[in-house]
NUNUMAR-662881 format. One line per field, with one value per residue (C-alpha): residue number from 0; y, x, z. Coordinates in steps of 0.001 Angstrom, whole numbers, plus 524288, in hexadecimal, padded with zeros to 5 digits. Layout:
residues N
k: NUM  ... .
y: Y  ... .
x: X  ... .
z: Z  ... .
//
This chain:
residues 398
k: 0  1  2  3  4  5  6  7  8  9  10  11  12  13  14  15  16  17  18  19  20  21  22  23  24  25  26  27  28  29  30  31  32  33  34  35  36  37  38  39  40  41  42  43  44  45  46  47  48  49  50  51  52  53  54  55  56  57  58  59  60  61  62  63  64  65  66  67  68  69  70  71  72  73  74  75  76  77  78  79  80  81  82  83  84  85  86  87  88  89  90  91  92  93  94  95  96  97  98  99  100  101  102  103  104  105  106  107  108  109  110  111  112  113  114  115  116  117  118  119  120  121  122  123  124  125  126  127  128  129  130  131  132  133  134  135  136  137  138  139  140  141  142  143  144  145  146  147  148  149  150  151  152  153  154  155  156  157  158  159  160  161  162  163  164  165  166  167  168  169  170  171  172  173  174  175  176  177  178  179  180  181  182  183  184  185  186  187  188  189  190  191  192  193  194  195  196  197  198  199  200  201  202  203  204  205  206  207  208  209  210  211  212  213  214  215  216  217  218  219  220  221  222  223  224  225  226  227  228  229  230  231  232  233  234  235  236  237  238  239  240  241  242  243  244  245  246  247  248  249  250  251  252  253  254  255  256  257  258  259  260  261  262  263  264  265  266  267  268  269  270  271  272  273  274  275  276  277  278  279  280  281  282  283  284  285  286  287  288  289  290  291  292  293  294  295  296  297  298  299  300  301  302  303  304  305  306  307  308  309  310  311  312  313  314  315  316  317  318  319  320  321  322  323  324  325  326  327  328  329  330  331  332  333  334  335  336  337  338  339  340  341  342  343  344  345  346  347  348  349  350  351  352  353  354  355  356  357  358  359  360  361  362  363  364  365  366  367  368  369  370  371  372  373  374  375  376  377  378  379  380  381  382  383  384  385  386  387  388  389  390  391  392  393  394  395  396  397 .
y: 7E68B  7E094  7E44D  7E715  7EF30  7F9D7  807A4  80C46  819F5  82701  82628  81916  81E4F  829BB  8200F  818E7  82507  82852  81A7A  81B87  828A7  82279  81615  81D44  82833  8323B  83FB5  84102  84CEB  84613  8517C  851B9  842AE  8433D  84DF1  8469F  839A9  840A1  846EA  83A0F  831FA  82565  82144  82151  812BE  8088C  8073C  7FACD  7FAE7  7F1F9  7F534  7EF2A  7E9F1  7F7CE  7FCE5  8047F  80571  7FFF4  7FDC9  80151  80149  8070F  7FE56  806B5  7FFBF  80047  7FA0E  7F55F  7F145  7E247  7DAFB  7E4E0  7E571  7EAF8  7E46A  7E95F  7ED25  7F1ED  7F920  7F878  8066D  80DD3  8014D  80651  801E1  80942  806A8  802C5  7F789  7F1D1  7E3BA  7DEEA  7DA2B  7E513  7E7E7  7D98B  7D86A  7E4A4  7DF9C  7D1E2  7D7B8  7E100  7D62E  7CE00  7D9FC  7DD04  7CF3E  7CF5B  7DC4E  7D75D  7DD28  7D5B7  7DCF1  7E5C8  7EF6E  7F80A  800FF  7FA55  8009B  7F397  7E83A  7DD50  7E213  7E0C9  7D45D  7CD40  7D117  7CC12  7D87E  7D91E  7E324  7E5B3  7F1C5  7F8BD  80639  80CC9  81AF6  82396  8302B  8389A  84659  84E44  85249  843FC  84508  84FF1  84818  8456D  84EC5  84F6B  8509E  84E7A  85895  85930  85D3F  85E22  858C9  85D40  85530  85800  85532  84963  83C68  83743  839EE  83418  82835  825C4  8261E  81DF7  81388  812A4  8125B  809F8  8007C  7F6EA  7F527  7EB89  7F26D  7FF9E  8058F  809A3  818A0  81EA2  82D29  82AB7  825ED  830C5  83B00  83510  837DA  84530  84A2E  85333  86203  862C9  870B5  86C92  85EDB  8611C  85497  855F1  84DB4  84F3C  848D1  847CC  846E1  8447D  84379  836C9  83BC9  839CD  83413  834AB  83AD0  83CB7  8409B  84733  84E5B  85821  851F0  8592B  85007  85775  85941  866B7  85E84  85CE2  84F3A  84D0F  84110  8399E  8328B  82C80  82D0A  82563  825D6  82001  81DDD  81ECA  82C90  83060  82CCF  83591  8405C  83E97  83EF7  84ACB  85176  84E7F  85508  8617B  861EF  862F4  8714E  86D5F  85F51  859CB  84B52  84298  835C2  82CA2  81EA3  8166E  808C4  7FDAF  7FD16  80BBB  80CB2  81B10  81AAE  815D1  821F4  82BFE  8306F  82D68  82214  824E8  830BF  82809  82322  81754  81160  80951  810CB  80B52  7FC94  7F8C7  7EAD0  7E320  7D797  7CD9F  7CD1A  7C42F  7BA00  7B374  7BFBD  7C4B2  7B8B8  7B880  7C698  7C3D4  7C301  7B4C6  7AEDB  7A555  797B8  79BA4  79156  791B0  78FD0  797FE  795BC  7A314  7A646  7B15B  7B13A  7BC9E  7BA92  7AC9F  7AE2C  7AFCA  7A4AD  7974B  78FCE  79568  7907D  79A7C  797C6  7A138  79BE8  7A39F  7B023  7ADEF  7AB83  7A24A  7A083  7951F  793A5  785E1  77E9E  77831  77527  76DC9  778BC  7858E  78B34  79771  798AD  7A6FC  7B0B4  7BA53  7C5A9  7C182  7BD2D  7CAAD  7CF96  7C58A  7C87B  7D72A  7D545  7DBC9  7CF23  7C5E2  7B752  7B738  7C21A  7BBC5  7AFA8  7B74D  7B848  7AE09  7AC2D  7A6FA  7988B  7943E  7859A  7848F  78B97  79796  79B72  79CAF  7A4C5  7AD5A  7AFAC  7B3E3  7BBBC  7C5D0  7D352  7DE20  7ECFB  7F047  7FE01  801C3  80FB4  81406  81641  814A1 .
x: 8679D  85D9F  85058  849E1  850FE  84F82  850BB  85D3A  86053  8593C  85947  85221  848B1  845D1  8434A  83967  831CA  83119  82CEC  82228  81DB2  81BF2  81576  80BF1  809ED  80DDF  81364  82181  82AA3  837A7  8401A  839C3  83ABC  8494A  84B0C  8437E  84AD8  8580E  8549C  85104  85B75  85351  84676  839B1  83812  8403C  83DD9  83FF8  8406E  84129  84B6F  84A88  8566A  85970  859C9  84D2A  844EC  837F7  8305C  831FC  82ACE  82D0D  82E74  82ABA  82DC2  82544  82328  8153E  80C67  808FC  80251  806B8  814D5  81CEB  821E7  828BA  8209F  82488  81BCF  81BB7  81A03  81B3C  81B41  81DA9  822BE  8253C  81A61  82391  8298E  81CFB  818E1  8270B  82679  82E81  824B8  823A6  83289  8336B  82828  82E00  83BC0  83554  82E6E  83B0C  841BA  8363F  83667  84554  84455  839FC  82D91  82131  8172A  8170D  80BF4  80821  7FD99  7F9C2  7F4ED  7EF4C  7EC30  7ECEC  7FA29  8007F  7F9C5  8028D  80D98  806DA  8009F  7F2C6  7E938  7EC67  7E4EF  7D7FD  7D7AC  7CA93  7CB6A  7BFBE  7BB5E  7B2B6  7ACE6  7B387  7A5CE  7A262  7AC15  7A50E  7A14F  7AFB0  7B719  7C5B4  7C8C6  7D776  7E27A  7E644  7F3F3  7F894  80645  81076  81B36  82520  81C3C  81EAE  818D9  816E9  807B6  8054C  80D62  80604  7F8BA  7FDBE  802E6  7F624  7ED69  7F533  7FE4A  7F2CD  7F299  7FA83  8015D  8028C  80FDA  818D1  818BF  8267D  82A0B  82B5E  81D5C  817F5  81EDF  81800  80B4C  80DE4  81AA2  81450  811C2  8039C  80225  80776  80219  7F55C  7F801  7F57E  7F897  7F0AA  7F39A  7E88A  7EB45  7E275  7E493  7EC26  7F556  7F5E3  7E877  7E6F2  7ECDF  7E972  7F124  7E88C  7EA1F  7E169  7DC5E  7D430  7C998  7C67F  7B8AB  7BAFA  7BD61  7C93A  7CBA3  7D33F  7DB30  7DF0D  7EBDE  7ECC3  7E55D  7E7AA  7E239  7E552  7D6F1  7C9DE  7C83E  7D3AB  7CBB4  7C06A  7CA0D  7CFFA  7C2B5  7BEF3  7CB3D  7C89D  7BB02  7C217  7C789  7BA00  7BC5C  7C774  7C3DD  7B716  7BB5E  7C5A9  7CB40  7D0D1  7D43A  7D23F  7D684  7CCA5  7C430  7C0E2  7B371  7B3B7  7A658  7A013  7A5C1  79EB9  790A6  78EBE  79758  7926C  79B45  7A75A  7AD73  7B6BC  7C05C  7CCEF  7D710  7E3B3  7E437  7F271  7F7D4  8014E  80A5B  8102A  81EDB  82300  8187C  81F16  822AB  81475  80F27  81879  81459  8059B  7FE41  7F9A9  7F1F6  7F8D0  7F91D  7F593  7FA7B  7F7A7  7FE51  7FE5B  80076  80451  8053F  80EA5  813D9  81D63  82429  827D2  82A75  81C55  81834  81529  81086  811C4  80E3B  80B44  80AB0  80905  80E5B  8121B  80E6A  818C1  8148B  81CBE  81C8C  8223C  82374  81F37  8247A  81720  80A74  7FE85  7F44D  7F696  7EBC7  7EB9D  7EEE3  7F05D  7F669  8009A  7F7F7  7ECAA  7F603  7FB6E  7ED6A  7EB90  7F89E  7F5BF  7E7C5  7E1A1  7D9CE  7D4DA  7D604  7C76E  7C82D  7D372  7CAD6  7C3B0  7CFD9  7D2B5  7E0C9  7DDF4  7DB9A  7D99D  7DB70  7DB31  7DD54  7D42F  7D1F3  7E05E  7E1F6  7D696  7DD18  7E9ED  7E598  7DC67  7D84A  7E1FF  7E222  7EA1B  7EE59  7F909  7FD16  8069C  80682  8120F .
z: 7AF2C  7B8BA  7B322  7C09D  7CA86  7D47E  7D044  7D60D  7D067  7CE5C  7BF37  7BFA8  7CA1A  7C0C7  7B5C6  7BEFD  7C1A8  7B325  7B017  7BA5C  7B464  7A72B  7ACA8  7B52A  7AB86  7B5FE  7B328  7B806  7B872  7B53F  7B910  7C69B  7C797  7C487  7CE73  7D8FD  7D6B8  7D705  7E419  7EACA  7F1A3  7EF92  7E95B  7F167  7EEB5  7E793  7D8D7  7D0F9  7C217  7B61A  7AC11  79E90  796AF  791D8  7A02B  79EE2  7AB30  7A64D  7B2EB  7C1B8  7CE6C  7DC28  7E838  7F459  800EB  80CEC  81A0C  81B99  82629  8261A  830B4  83B18  8373E  82C5D  81F7A  8138A  807A5  7FA91  7F146  7E28A  7DCF7  7D052  7C816  7BA54  7ACD5  7A057  79625  78B6C  793C9  79A1C  799D0  79A99  7A849  7AEA1  7B9CF  7BD3B  7BDF6  7C68A  7CFDE  7D146  7D42A  7DDE6  7E4F7  7E6A5  7EBE5  7F52F  7FA86  7FC6F  803A9  80DA3  807CC  80B98  802CB  7F713  7F368  7E80A  7E322  7D5C7  7C8D9  7C6B9  7D0A4  7C64B  7C196  7CEDC  7D246  7C8C0  7D1DE  7DE64  7E349  7E87A  7ED9F  7FB8F  8000E  7FC96  801E5  8013E  7FC86  8003E  7F9DD  80246  8022A  80CCC  811AC  81435  81FA1  82657  83239  8362D  83F47  840A9  84F0B  84DDF  84C7B  83E32  83946  82B0A  82972  82040  81972  82432  83016  838F7  83527  84291  84359  835E4  838DB  845AC  83E94  832E5  83BEC  8439C  83787  82DA1  834B2  8370E  82817  8202E  81505  81BEF  818E7  82414  8229E  82214  82024  811AC  810BC  818F2  81054  8045A  80B7F  811AF  80C0F  80291  803AF  80767  8023F  7F4BE  7F3C1  7FA79  80241  810F1  81D14  8295E  836A1  840B1  84F17  85AA3  86952  86750  85CC5  84E2F  84A19  83B36  82F16  820F8  81454  809FC  7FD9A  7F5C9  7E900  7DE7F  7D9DF  7CCC2  7D0F0  7D7C7  7E45F  7ED3E  7F32B  7FFCD  7FC20  8089A  80533  812B9  81F91  82C45  83A17  846FD  84BE0  845DE  84A9C  8426D  83616  83AD0  83CEA  82F63  828F3  8311E  82C9D  81E96  8204A  823FA  81635  8107C  80C57  803D4  7FFC6  7FAB6  7FB24  80223  7FE33  80830  80AEA  81765  81B23  81B58  82729  827F5  82224  81D6E  81697  82365  82A61  82194  82209  813D6  80E7E  80096  800A6  800EB  7F48A  7F68A  7ED84  7EE0E  7E61F  7EC63  7EB2B  7EE10  7EC82  7F4B8  7F1B2  7FB4A  7F9F3  804F2  80838  813B4  81A8C  818D4  81E7C  829F7  82D8F  82B6B  837D4  83A92  8457C  84E36  8489B  83A7F  830C9  82201  814A9  80845  7FA04  7F47E  7E656  7E298  7D40E  7D668  7E34F  7E4F3  7F371  7F5A8  7ED2B  7F252  7FEBE  80C56  819ED  824F3  83341  83F24  84C2A  85825  8510F  84677  83863  8306D  8219B  81A92  80C1C  8083C  7FC3B  7F952  7FFF0  7FB28  7FDCA  804AC  80D80  80540  7F6F9  7F35E  7EA23  7F039  7EC93  7F549  7FF7D  8002E  802B3  80D35  8142E  813F7  8198A  80D52  80B89  8163A  812E9  810E9  8072B  80014  7FDEC  7F2F9  7EB24  7E083  7E410  7F1E2  7F55A  80316  8047F  813BC  82074  81CCF  82B0E  82DCD  82123  82545  83283  82BB8  82033  8269A  82214  8269C  8244F  81827  8146C  80B5A  80FB8  805A0  7F714  7EE11 .
//
C-alpha cells in the first residue's frame, strides 16, 4: 500500500474527520458526521492521508483549491487546511511525507502558490511557508461611531437571495489585491448560506444612486461581560463613502450591541477617522502564510518594467524545481525566465520564503533587506523597481 494517497471513499473521509476531532480536541457527533458524509455526493475539498503499514490512517489534511488574484490576473492556489495527526503516531514523519506529496501534486496540476492559516509560524517555515498578510482587526465601542451617518439604502439578504450585488462590491474592493480569492457561489454560501434567525449571522447590502456600494456580514457574539459584540466577518465598499455608510449603519445597532470588531485592508487609517483614537483597540489575529509552488511561472506573471534584467539564486530545500540559479529578462512587455546550471554570483541570493513575500508584494525590496536570508550582490535599483509593495488581502478562510 502506498503510504500517502488521496482519500477516495466516504469511510476514509469519516476517519479523517474523527482524526481531526482528536487532534484539535473538538467535540464531534459521530452519528451526525456519518449521516452528513453519506448524504454528500463528494467532499467539500480533496483530502490526502498517510496510512501506516497496518493500513491505519494516522495523519491527514485538506487541500482546498482556489483561483487567486495575482498581479492583475488569476492563478491557481491550493490551501493546506485541517492538518492533523493522531497523538500516538506523531514524530514519525507522516506530515512531512503528506506535505511533500501534496506539493508535487500542486505543481503538476498548475498551482502557482499555496496558503495556510498556521497554528505555529516556525512549524510551517520548515516547509517553505512564510507570513504573507497582516490584517489589522479593530475593536471599537459602537458609540464611538456616532458621527457617521448611513445615507444608502440597506437590505438584509437571506441565503437564497441573488449574489449579484455582493459580487459587484467584492470585485471593486478586493480584486486590486494579490491573494484575493475569486468568489464563486460555493464561497458565498459559506459566508451567507446560514439561517440568520437561527445563527444570528446577518448580511446587509448597501446601495446608493449608482447601485451596490457596500456590504457587511456580521454575527452577534456574547463577550461574557454582559455585553454583546457585533463581529463583522467581512465588509467591502466600492468608494470611500461606502465605508462611512457602513460605519453609520453599525452605529444604528447601538441599542443591541455595545462593541463591534472589524477588519480593514492596509491603507485605511480607521483610528484617524474617529474623534478619539484611544477608543480603538487593534491587533493582528489572522496571520496567514503563503508558499511559492512554481517559481518560473510566478516570475513570468510578475509585473516588470521594460528592460529589467537580473539574476537570482533561490534556496528551496523542499521543491527542487524552485531551487537554483535563474536569469530574468523583460523585453517587449514579455518576461522570460531561464534556469541556469551555474553562475559565479547572482544579483540576489534569497530563500524561497522571502521570495514569496516579494512576489506577492507583502514586502518591498527595501523591507526584505532587513531579513537575514537576503543578500544583494548587484543591481539593487532594478530589484527595487521589480519588487515593490502591493496590496495583499487573503479573503477566504479554510
